[in-house]
N, C-alpha and C positions, 0 to 999 in steps of 0.2 A: 369568382376568385378578382378582386378590385387589379387594375391595372397597377402596375411597378411605376413609380412615378417621377420622373428627372426634371434638378433645375440643368440647366445651360446656360452661364452667364459668360458673354461674349459682346465687346464692342460692335463688332463687325458679325453678327448674331446672322446676317442677311446669305451672308457668304455661305454659311452654312446650312441652308434647305436641302438642299441632299442629304447632307447627313441624319438631319431630323426628321426627315419623310423617310427613310432606310428604317432607323430605330421603331417609327410609326405602325410601320409594315410590319416589324417582328412584333409588335401587341403593347411598346411603352405608350406610356403617353407624356409628354415632352411642355415643359414649361419655359419659357427663357426668359431674359434678360440682358438687357446696355449694359449695366454698369453695378458696381458693388451695393449700393444703394439701396437700387430694386431689388438684387437677390436678397437682400439682408430680411428687406419686406417680407417678401415671399416665403422665405424661410420663416418668420415669425407666425407667417399666417396658415400656411401649407403644413398639411403633413407629408412629407417626402420618403423616399426613398433615397438617394443620392443627388451628388451638387457636382456638375462639371464647371471650373471655374478656369479663365481665362485668369494670366500671370497679372499680364500687362493690360492695364484699360483707364481712361480718365477717370480724375477723381481721386477716389480711392483705391490705392492697388491692389490687387488681386490678394499678396499677403496679409492687408490689412481686413478685406472681406473674409477671409478664411479666418483671421483673430475671431473677430464677431458672430460669425455661426458658430463657432466654437463656442461659441458664450450662450448661445442662446441652444444648443442644441450638442454637446459634448461627441454624441454616439452618431451623429450621420454622417455617413461616408462622405469626404470630398476628394475630386480627382483634378488636380492641379493640370492644366493647360499652358505650353507656353512657347515664344519662340528661341528662348535663351537658354543656354545648358549652362550656363556660368555656377561655380560652384556653391557660391553665397546661398545665390535664389533656390537652390536643392536644398540644401540643408536648414535655409529658413520654411523650406516649403516642408521638411520630414521634420523637424522642430513642432509644428501647427500639426504633425498628427496626422496627416494627407494619407489617405487611404490608397492611394496611385501617382503617379506624374509621369503625363506623356509629354515629348516635344512634339511640336507644330513643322510642319504641318501632318496631319492624322489623317487618315481614313476610316469611313465606316466600321471596317472590322478590328480594329485597332479600339475603337470606341465600344463595340460589340463583346471581345474579349476582357474587358475592362469592367463591365457589368457582370459578366458571368463568375470572375476575379470576387467580385464585391460583394456580389447582392446572389450568385445562384451558388458557392462554392459550398456554403455549410449545406444547400438542401442536395448536391450533388455529392456530396460523402456520404451524408445521411441516407440518399437511396440506395447510395451502392452499397452500403456497409448492411443495409435491412437487406437488399438480395444477398447478400454472401453470407448474413446468419441464416436467413430462411432455408438458402441452397445445402447449408452444414450442418442445420436443426437437424435433421433426418440422420446422416453421417455419424453427428454427435451419439446421438439417441441408439444405433447401431451400435459402437464403437461402446457405449457403455455397457450391452448384454456381455460383449465377450470379452471385456479386460478380465484377466486372471492371473496376472501378476501384481505385485506393488510397482512397478517399473513402467507397464502401463496406467496403472490409476494415475501416479504423478503426471505422465504424459495427457492424459483425459485434463485433470485438472488444472496442467498449464494452459491447455484449448478453451476452458473455460473461462479461465482470471483473462485471457487475450481477449476476448468477448466482452468482458465485461468490462475493460479498461476502454473498447472500443467504442462501448455503446454509454459509457459515460456522459462522453461530448454530444451525445443527440436530445432530443425532446421527447422520444417516443416510449412513454412508459410503458404501453403494453408491450412492446418488445422486450425489455427490459423484466417485465412482470414474468414473460415467456423463459427467458435466460433465466430466472432465481428460481422458475418453477424445475428446471431441468436441473439446477445445479442439487436444489434438493432431492431431487429421484437420484441424481449421484450417490451425493451422500447416505441416502436409501442403503444402495447398494455398496458405496464404500462400507459402512458399518456391517454388514453381511461377509467383506472380505476379511475382514478385521476378527471377527470371530470364530472365524475358521483357520486366521492362520496366524494368530499373534503370538498363539500358546508355544505352534513350530518355530518363530522365529528365536523365541526366546529362549529354547533349544537345540539352537544352532542350522536352523534350516541355511543350506547355501543361496536360497533364493529373499533370503532377508535382506532387506537396509540397510544400510548404516544407522545405530540407532544414536541415542544420544550418549553413555556412558563409552562410545565408541571414537567420538570426534577429535580428542587430543590425540589418542593412538596413529588414526588414521589420515588426518588433516592435516593436524598441527608438528605433527612429530615429523615428518617429511619434510618438512620445510626448516626447522630446527637441524633435521641432520647434514643440510643442505649448507649450515651455517649460516641461514637467512636471518637477517633482526623482524620481529614480527610483534604486530600491535593487533590481540584477538579484542574483536570490538562485539558486545555480546547487549543486542537490543532486546530486551523484557517483553517479553508477549509480540514478539514483532510477527507478521503475516507475507504470506508470499507475495501479494496483489502489491501491501507498503512497498517492500522491497522492491517491486517492481516501477514503482515510479520516485521512488530516493534515487534510484541509481543515476539516471541520466542528471540527474544536480552535483552530481562529480565523474562523468562520464569521460571530461577532456581532462583531468587531472590522471585516471586511472586507468591503464588496462586489465579487461576482466581474463581472469588467466582460468579461471575455474566460475562459472554461473552452474550450481550445484542446489544438490537439496538431499536432506537424512528426514529420517522422521522421529520424531518425538517417543518417548517410550510413553506406555501410562501409569496413573494420571498426568496427562497433561499440564500439570500444575508445579510450579518451581520448585518446591518441595522436594520434588522426586527427581523431572526430568531434572532440572539445573543441576543440585548437588549428585547425579549420576554423571553430568557431563564433567563438572571440574574433580572428581573425585578420580573418574574411570572404572566405578562400580555400578553394581544394580543400587538399587535401596536396600536389598536384602543383604549385599555384602558390608556395604557400608556400616548397618545398625552389625552385625558381627565381627567386622575387623576392627572399625574405629566407633563404639557405641558411644563414647564422650560426644562426637561432634554428630549425635544423630539425635534429633527432635520429635518424639511422637507427635500424633496428631495431636495427643488430649494435653500436652504438656504445654504451657503458657509459653509467650517470647515469640522470638523469631524461627520460621522454621530452614534458613540458611544462613545460617549465622557465620559458620564457619567454611564456607569458599574458601578462603584463602590456604589452610590449614591442608584442607583436601586436594589441591591443589597443590600445592608441595610436595603430597604424599607421592602424592600420582605421577607425576615429575620426575621424581627418587624414582620411582617404578619402572619409568619406561630407558630409562639411564640419561637421564639430563639433571642430574641434583647438583652439577658442578656448574649450571645455566644459572647469570644473573635472571631473576624477573621479579615481575613486582605484579600486585593483585591493585586494583581501585575501582570501585563503588562509586557512583556519581546517581544523587539523587535530588541534587538542587543545581541552580545555577551558578549560583557563586562556585561549587566544587566543578561544575565542567570549567568555569573560567580560569580556577586554578589550575585546573589538570594543563591545560591549554600549555599554560605559560612554565610550567614545568616540563613541557615535552622534552625541550634541549636536554637535559637530565638523564629523561626516561629513553629517547634515544636509544643513551648507551648500554642500556640492559638488552637482552640475548629475548626475551620474552614480555610482555607489559600487557596485563589482561585488564580491560575496560568494562567496566559492565553498569550499562546506562537503562536507568527504570522510568522514562520517561514512558513512553505509551503504555507501560504495564500502568502506571498512574491513572493517564488518561481511558481506560477501560473501567479503572475501579470510578474514575470521575463519576463515568456516563451513569455509573447505577446508584452515587448518593448525588448529585448534583440536576439540578430541573435543568438549569444554563446546558449544563454539556448536554445531557439527553436531548435539549434542542438542536443543539451544533453538531452533534455526529449521533442523527435520526438514523444514519443506514451505513452500507460498506462504504459510497462514495464519499459521503461525508466525512466518512470515520478516514476514511484514506486522503482525504482534505485536510483534515485537519493535524495527521502525522507528516506532511508534506510540511505545513505551513513551521509547526515546530522544529522540522529537520534544516529547514531554510534561515532559522534563526538563530540555529543552537549553537554553542563551544561545539559539541560535536563535530558539526562542518568545518570550522574554523581547524579543529585537530587534524582533521583530514590533508589542509588544506599545507596544513605546516609537515604534515609527512610524506603527503604528494612528492616535498623539494628536495627529500631525502630517498636515501637505499632501503628504503622500508618495506615491506613484506606485511599487506592488511588483511585480515580475516574478520569477515562480518558475518554474524550470525545471529542467533536469537536461543532458546531454552524449548517453546512453543508458543503456538501460536491461537486464536483467538475466535468466537463466533458469536453472531449476536441469534441471543436465543429468544423462542415468540412459542414454547409449549410446553405447558407443563405436564408432570409426569409425580402422582403421589408416592410419598415414600416414609414410611412410618418407622419408629425408632428410638432410643434413648436417649434422651436431653443431652448427654453428652457428646450425641454424634457429630461429626467434623461437619463444618458449615459449610464448603464447597458446593456448588448447584450442580454442577456436573460430573461428581464421585461422589459416595459416600463409602466410609470403611466402619467397621463395624460385628457387632455381634445381634441377634433375634430381632434383625431390620426383617419388615414388611413391605413388598412392592410386587407388580405383575412382572413376571420373570421372562415375559416376553418383551419390556422395555427397556428392557436393559442389557448392559453383556456383565453377567456374572461369572465371577472369578472363584472360585469354593477353596482353591487352594492357593493362595497369593503367592507364597515361594516356588511355587511354579515359572510363576513370570517376573520371580526375581522382586517381589514385595515383601515388607518385613510386616508379621501381623501382633498386635500386642498377646493376643489371648489362641486358645486352639481353633476354638469357631469363629475368629477373625474372617468373614469375608469385604469383598471389593466389589461394588457394581458402578457402572457406569452409562452415561447416558447417549445417545444416537443423536447425529443432526443439530437441528435447532431444540431439542428438548431440552427442559433444565428439572429438576427434584423439587419441589413442592410437598410442605405437608399439611395433612387433611385441617388441620384443625388452624382456622383463620386463614381458608384455604384462599378469597376472594380476595384476600389484604395484598397478601406474601404473592398473587400472581399479580397484579396489578404491578406491586413493587418493581419486580425484575423484570417481567418481561419487557423486550426487546431492549436489552442490557448486554453487553460481552464479556463473556462468560470462559471457561477454560477450566480444564482439566478433564474433557471427557473425550469420545471419536467423532471427530469427524476430519473433511484435509484441510479445513484451514487451519487444527487444531494439531494436526501430525505431522503435514507434507509442511516442510517448513524451509526455508533459505539460510545456504554458505556459501559464499562468495569468498574468491581470493583474487586479492588484486595487487597490480606491480603498480610501479608511480609511471606515467607515462616520459618524464622527464629522465 
């Protein structure tokens, strides 16, 4: 490994020989200059790792030298050293993007600490993170084999996500692949757990998690009974990892009163999960009680066009029929900005429901647009795009406005999504629904070992068009593909984000209750 190369620029460089010898004994290579012009020449000629720069030198000043260095190499760390503690000089130096600031006289240990801070910090953090994950790898594997309830699965999923977010900042692709494999294994075991327990959840099992159709009753209702004004914000298709990277953007404004989760019903798709949430009913019961508000898979048009009406019916059923509420669906930037402008009027309502569709549109765009496929090539990139959108969205502007008032904010989603990689063959009629993660209909042909098959949809609260209809769901990173033109189909949909099936990413989803810090 080549030595770390340091340029030390000071007009009294001879006085610093003990410091230079100390660093050379530590294995650093030191180049020296006595003025700014020589320093600039060396920066142009050498591959340096860091520069120590005296602020007060004859000729061009340290700050002028700093400006020239940054023009040559904007990423080169520069540590400013000066006798002066004047605020102006500090401001100028910090404005010049210095890496550190030291006041003379400096001692060798101060220099060494600055080097560790600026050059070794990433390496030290990387080494510690790697060691910690290697230590916990076996523990996670043991925990995976012992999980026997949904609370345990959520706890394991949270640990895996936290490691995934930590490893995002590292360059160790091998370690990331090990974690990805561990998450795949976890999803395989999670699928078996759902296979063995999902029907019991819908039968009223006391160990069942909160499900989609129970959210308003169990989470929003108590807030309304406390006479709180509530903004219920649903970000379509938001995963737990995306929420984890979004919250730091608003934590200075909001206190996290509940950082919770629930399970989406199956299918983990808007037509089912979101309609269930806004109606407070399972899909089977929406069709029975409000057939005019349910759209069959085979029918043309949007499948979630009646959410506002379903919400109103649920509020009446829960005893909130006299409360003022609004429903707002945001699919365009202009509509988001308009909502922010109207927020003062909306704050007079007891409840405002806002559906934001951007993340869902991003996942669909990855399937349809080559550019988005490249930008969101993996989960890390998908998170990054989501965060970039949130930082520049009218939604963040809305949250800033709400934080100035006595408003309780609920942020949640209807289901998550997963990056699919493995095709599973299915054969059916040409009118079979198009979702890649679940299929419903009759006379389908598939390998029963590859899918979660529900032959009696009524048992799990799902509607059916004919007596012989069944539902099938894919597990983990699988997706359905038709045998005809199989290779083309697989190439088109492989490595795209899909939802509707069974995975921790799709089913274990966030719900957060926030109170303004003001």
